[in-house]
N, C-alpha and C positions, 0 to 999 in steps of 0.2 A: 571580458566575459569568461566564465568558468563553466566547463561541462560537468554537470553533476549527474551521476547514474545511481538510482536508488535500487537496492536489492533486498528481497525478502527470501531467505533460505536459498540462495544461489539463483533466484529467479528475478529477472529484471522487471521492475514494477513501473519505473518512470525514468526518463532522461530529460534534463532541462539545462538551459544555459542561464546561469544566475550570476549576480554580482557578489553575493555573500554565501559563504560556506556554512552549512548547518553545523551546530555544535552537538557534542555528545549529550544525551539526556534531554534534548530539546523535543518538545511535542510538535508534531507536524500533521498535516491533513493531505492525504494523497487519494485521489479518485473517490472522494466522499467517505473515506475511512480514516479514523484517527490512528496515529502511531507514535512511536518514540524512536529516536536515533540511538543506535547501539554503538556503532563504530564508524569512523571516517578514515579512509585510506587515500593517500595521494599517489596516483599512478604516474602521472606526468606533471609537467609544470602547471597546466591548466585543466587537468582531468582528475576527478575525484570519484571514488566509489563510497557510497553511504549505505551501510547496512541498517535495516529498520525492522521493527516488530510492529505489525499492524493488528488491529482488533479483528477477531474472527467475525465472519459474516453470519448473521442470524437468518437462517432460511425459514420462511413462513411455511407452515404446514398447508398442504393442499386441502381443499374442502373435502370432508368425508363423503364417500359415495353414498348416495341415497338409494338403497336397495329396494325401497318400497315401489310397488307397481304404480304406474301413473294411470289415473282414471281418464277415460276418454269420453 
């Protein structure tokens, strides 16, 4: 088993134990977000750091405030 640590801008996103090492330019899905592998660095014999670019989250706008007076 190989320990894979995924990073996005020096922030740890996910750590996994896998049999296969991801390749550069491979598309992946982490925590429901699509991404692409940029760089793979071997730290130790069975420890790798994988740098990824993930899609930006699209925040839904809150419902607009209804400033009308409620009728009672």
